[in-house]
C-alpha positions in Angstrom: 108.2 65.8 -139.4 108.4 68.7 -136.9 105.8 67.3 -134.5 107.8 64.0 -134.2 110.9 66.0 -133.3 108.9 68.0 -130.7 107.8 64.9 -129.0 111.4 63.7 -128.6 110.6 60.1 -129.5 112.9 57.3 -128.5 112.5 53.6 -128.8 111.1 52.0 -125.7 113.7 49.3 -125.8 116.3 51.8 -124.8 116.7 52.2 -121.0 115.7 55.6 -119.8 115.9 57.3 -116.5 113.5 59.7 -114.9 116.2 62.4 -115.4 115.8 61.9 -119.2 112.5 63.7 -119.0 112.8 67.5 -118.9 111.0 69.5 -116.3 107.4 70.2 -117.4 107.2 67.0 -119.4 106.3 63.4 -118.9 106.9 60.1 -120.7 104.2 58.0 -122.4 104.5 54.7 -124.2 102.4 54.5 -127.4 101.6 51.5 -129.5 99.7 48.3 -129.9 102.3 45.7 -130.4 105.6 47.6 -130.3 105.7 50.4 -127.8 107.5 53.7 -128.6 108.4 56.3 -126.0 107.4 59.9 -126.3 108.0 62.9 -124.0 105.1 65.3 -124.0 104.4 68.6 -122.2 102.5 68.5 -118.9 100.1 71.1 -120.4 98.5 68.3 -122.5 97.0 67.0 -119.3 94.6 69.9 -119.3 93.2 69.2 -122.7 89.9 67.2 -123.0 91.1 65.2 -126.0 94.2 64.1 -124.2 92.2 63.4 -121.0 89.9 61.2 -123.1 92.9 59.3 -124.4 94.2 58.8 -120.9 90.7 57.5 -119.8 90.8 54.9 -122.5 94.3 53.9 -121.5 93.1 53.5 -117.9 90.3 51.3 -119.0 92.7 49.0 -120.8 95.7 49.0 -118.5 94.5 50.4 -115.2 97.2 52.1 -113.2 99.9 49.4 -113.7 102.4 50.8 -116.1 105.4 48.4 -116.1 107.2 50.4 -118.8 107.8 53.3 -116.3 105.6 55.7 -118.0 101.9 55.9 -119.0 101.0 53.3 -121.6 98.6 54.4 -124.3 96.9 51.8 -126.5 96.7 53.5 -129.8 98.7 53.5 -133.0 101.7 55.8 -133.2 100.1 57.6 -136.2 96.9 58.3 -134.2 98.9 59.6 -131.3 101.1 61.9 -133.4 97.9 63.2 -135.1 96.3 64.0 -131.8 99.4 65.7 -130.5 99.7 67.8 -133.6 96.1 69.0 -133.1 96.8 69.8 -129.4 100.0 71.7 -130.4 97.9 74.0 -132.7 95.5 75.0 -129.9 
């Protein structure tokens, strides 16, 4: 699926450095039991749908993100669906 490739997903169990995130992007960890790492464009931060998702993540996790990136408590499929909608706008 093209959207999955665009997100540059990698398993969260792999060690990643901040330099693995290209300029203009940031890492998020998505999942409910097993976290998966995605790299998304910073432009998503301006979108109300993504902002709502981040607000829900803040309610559940606060600002403590031990994985080294923002942790988002939703299914991988729901996240990919949201990102695909954001990419079309």
